[in-house]
N, C-alpha and C positions, 0 to 999 in steps of 0.2 A: 503494500499500500505506500502510495506517495503521501510524505508529510507536507502538508499545503501551509502549515504556520506554525511556528514555535514561539512562545513567550520569552521576553528577555527576563532577566534577574530582577530589574526595577518593577516591571509589570507583574511579576509574581508576588513580590513583596506587598504590592499595592491592591492585590486582588482580594475580593471578599473571602474566598476559600481560605487564603492564607491567613487572614485576619481571624476566620472562623477557627482554623486549626490552632492558632495562637491562643484564642479562647478557652478552646477545650483543654490546652495544655495547662494553663493557669487555674481553671476550674476544676479539672479531674485529676490533674499531675500525670497527664499520659503523654506519651510521644510518638509521633507519627512520621516524623522525618520527611515532611511534604510528599509522602505516599498516599495517593488518593484511596488507593485499595485498601489501605489499613483503616483510615476513615469510614470508608463504606462498610468494613466488615465490623467495625465496632457499633456503627448506627444499628445494624441488623440484629446483632448479640445484645444491645442493650437498648431496646425500644423507649423504656421509661426515660433514661438518662438523655438519649439523643433529642426526643420531642421537647423535653424540659430546656435542653440547650438550645433549641432552635427559639422556643418562647424567651428566653433571656436574650440569646444573642442579636434578633430581630426586634427587641424592645417591644414587645407586644403590650397595649394598654390593657390591662384588666387585673384579675385577682388570680395569681398563680398560686394553687394549693399544694403543690408538688406531690399529688397523688399518683399513685400507680395505675397503670392499664389494668383493667377488669377483663381477664381473658376468658373466652368461651370457644368450645369446640366448633360452634358454627360461626363461620367467619364474621358474618354482618352482624353478628351480637357482641362482638367486641366492643368494649366502651372505653374511648380514650379519655383521658383527665377528666373524669366525671364531675369533679368538685370544682373545676376552674371556671371562671366567668368572665365574659368580655363583651363587648358591644362592636359588632363589625364595622358600623358606620364611623365611631370615635376613631378606630384605626385607619380607615381610608381617608378621613379628613385629617391627614397628618400635618398638613401645614395651614395656617391661616394669613397669608400675607397677599401681596398684589402681584406676584409673580405667577406664570401662567399654570394652571392645571390641566386643562383640556382644551385641545384644538379640533374644531370640527372643519371637515372640507368636504364639499358634494363635489358631484362629478362636473358641473358646470362651473366650479371655481370658486363659488361662495364660501367664504371662510368666516369662522368665528370663533373668538378665544374668550374662554372662561378663567378668571383668575381664582386662585385658592379661596380668596376672601369671599368673592361672588359664590362659589361652589358652596361654601359653608353656609351662606345667607340662605340660598334657594333651597337647600336641603332641609334647614330649619324651619322655612316657610312650609314646605312639603308636609314636614312633620306636624305643624301646627294645623293644617288643612286635614290630614288623617285623622287626628284626635277629634277634630271639629265633627266630621262625618262619622265618627265612632268606628273608623278601623282600628282594631288592636291585635295584639300578640296572636299569631296563630291563623289569621285570617289571610286568604290566599289574594295576592295583587297581581294581577295579569296587565301584561303591557304588549300592545299589537303594533310596534314601533320601528322606524328606520334607525339607523345607527346615529342618533342625536345625542348632543350633551345633556338633553332633557330626559333622555332614557337613562342614562348613568346617574342622574340626580334622583329620578323616582326610585330606582333600584338602591341607591344607598339610603335614602329616607325609610324604604320597606324595612331595610335591614335594621335601622334605628329601632323601630317600634317592635321588632320581632315578627314582622309578616312574612309571609312566604312568598318570593319572588317567582313569577314564570314569564318568559318573554317569547314572542314569534315575531319574526321579522316579515314585512308584508308580501315579500315574494311568496310565502305560504298563502295560497289562495283561501277563500271564506271556508270551504270545507276542510282545508288543513287546520286552521285554527280553531274552528269549532270541534274538530275530532280531538284535538289537545287540551283546550280549555275546558271543555264540558266535564272531563274526568275530575278535575280538581275544585270545580265549583267556586270560582272567584267572587269575592263580594265587589270589586271595582275593576273596572277596565281603561287602562290609559292607551289611546289612540290617536295615530296622526291623521290629518287631513288626506295627505296624499304624499307620495315619493317619486323619486326619478329613475329611470334605468335606462341608459343608453339613449339619451335625448328624449324618451317618451315620458310624459306626465300621466302619472298611475293614481287614479280617484281610490283612496283607501275608505273614506269615510261613508260611501255608498253602500259599503258592505254592512255597515252597522245594524240596520233592522234585523238582517237575516242572522246575525250573531246574536242579536238579544233574544230574539224568537226562539232560539235552539238553546241558549244558556240562560236560564231564567235565575240564576242564583246572582246575577250583577244587577247592583242596586244604583251604582254610581258609574257616571262615564266621564273621564277628563279628556278634552279635546285640545291637542296640541298642533298648530300649524306648522308647516315646513319651513325652516329658517330662510329667511330673504325672498319668500314668495306670500302673495295675496292669499289670505283665507279663504277657503272654498265654502261659500254658504251652505248651510244644511239644516233641516227642520227633521224633529223627531216626533211622532205621533203615539206615545205611550207616556207612561208615570215614571219612567227613567230620569233620576236628576242629573242634567248636565252641568259640567263645569268646565272653564275654560282656563288655560294656563295664564293666559294674561291677567285674570282677575285673581288667581291663586297667588300669584307674584306680588300681589298687594297685601298680602296677609302680613301681620307681625309674626316674626320669626320665633320660633320655640325657645324658650330661655332655660328650660329644666336642663339638668344634667343628663347625660346618655345613661340609660337604664343598663345595668349589667345582666346579660342572658346567660343561661347555661351553656357550657362549651357545645353540647350536642343538640342546641335548639336548631330546629329546620330554618335553612336560610333561602333555598331557591329549589325550584323542580325543574329538571331539565328532560329532555325527551329522547328516546331511541329514535333509530331512522325510520321505524314503521314498513320496514322489509317484509315483517311477518306479523301480519294482523295489524292492530292500533298501534300507535307510538306508546312506548310503555314509560309511564312516569318516575323519575329516579330523583329522590330528594337528598340534597347535599346540605351539610350540616354547618355551622356558623364557625366554630373552632376548627374544624377539620380543613374546610376551605383555605381559611387564613394562614393557617400555619403551612399547608403543602404549598401554597403559592408564595408565600414569603420564601421558603426553603428553595423553590425552584428558580424565582426571579434573582434572589441575592445569591446563592452559591453555585447555580448552574448557569444562570444568564448574566450574572455579572452586572446586574442593574444597581445603581447608586442614585442617591439624591442627585436631582438636577438633570437626571437622563430624561431623554424623550422617547419613549417606547411607541411604536406603530406597529399594529397587528392587523391586515386585512381579514375583516370578518364582520358578519351580521351579528346582530343582538339575539338570534336563535341558535347561535352556535357555542358550544362550551368556551371556545377560546375567547370570546367577548367577555365573559366572567373573568377569565385569566388577565385578558388585558387590563379590565377597570381595578382588579386588585393591584396592579403596579402603583396606584396611587398611595398605598400602604408604605410603599419602600421611599416615598417622598419624592417619586419620578413623576413626570407629566405623561399624558397620552394623547394620541392622535387618532381621531376617530374619521374614517372616510365613508362617504355613503353614495353607491351608485355602481356604474360598469367600471371596472380597473383599467378598460383599455378604451375608455370613451375619447373618440377622436385620435387618439394616438396610443401605440402600444406601451410607451414608457409612461405613461400616467402617474403611476404609482411612484415609480423611479424618480421623477420629478419632483414629488412631495418629500421622499427622503433626503433629496439634495437641499431644497429650499427649507424645509423644516428642522435641518440638521438631526436627523434621526439617528440614535445611538444604537437601536436594535429594532430589525425589521422581521416581521412574521408574516408568510405568505403560506400558501399550498403548493403541493409538489405539482398539482393542475395548472398552477399559474405559471410555475417556473418552465413547464413543458409548452405551455401556450406561447411564453416570449421565444422559447428554443424554436420554435416551428415558424 
């Protein structure tokens, strides 16, 4: 195998993995001699100490009670850190200043930036709104949304109150979204009025009557207009309460401290592909998602504070959740919505250059398309 790249001594000493090894040496009096396989073997053989070390090294905000893994012969019944408490939103809102947290770019070039201060403020306004309409811990919050900044904000706010998030991108048709959301009985739906793909404007809000007809559990609908575009007029003939993002933004932000939830509190429902029957609902839990993503981001992907991470994904794919969690490492993220080769094949690569991206994520299919 041809070696494509090797790190310099300086790069090794400045890496997150080296700093993590130094942390382990100090904490546990262990010596790994810069050998990754030794660290890996230790992590497998000492799961309690390993996950406790990730919590401490990544500076997770919460109550670490240093409790052991409760093991079971049935894999999914293993109980990790059962007495630990944290709030997912508090960890993602890792900064509160005027530097950029999120950049949104549409296929037509419209760009919008949200600072950390604006992100904190909007999330707290949404929390206030959720409480006002009596959305509480354990309620399912569904989003039928393009890859917008608002989608991220509602997700973070959902996690703050202990809601269970579920999202589908609008490229799933009406039948696809009904098939998924009807299984989880959401109390509220967040929906965009439209989205764009390869130059075509696609009306999403006209699908709403059919969705509400088939999913009776929805009592509230939040409508968000696509950034930089005129709002699509819409009327709904039923008793569902409609709320508009432009009005919710006028709310006073919630000023209460973030409630600490149990480590294993449900965070989000993702779905299997649906190739064998209906898509299967897969529930991911708060603490596990945060620790796993922090570990991957910082130790495997070398993400650091002030990095700018761009993963080409929609909010219906698991990598969207992975991207959003980069905020917990004090990195900023870039959201792209639309066709990746709109008008020119190097569309995404231009974004990488202009936005000074430090980590890019794309699919193998995209790389193959560029090759061809």
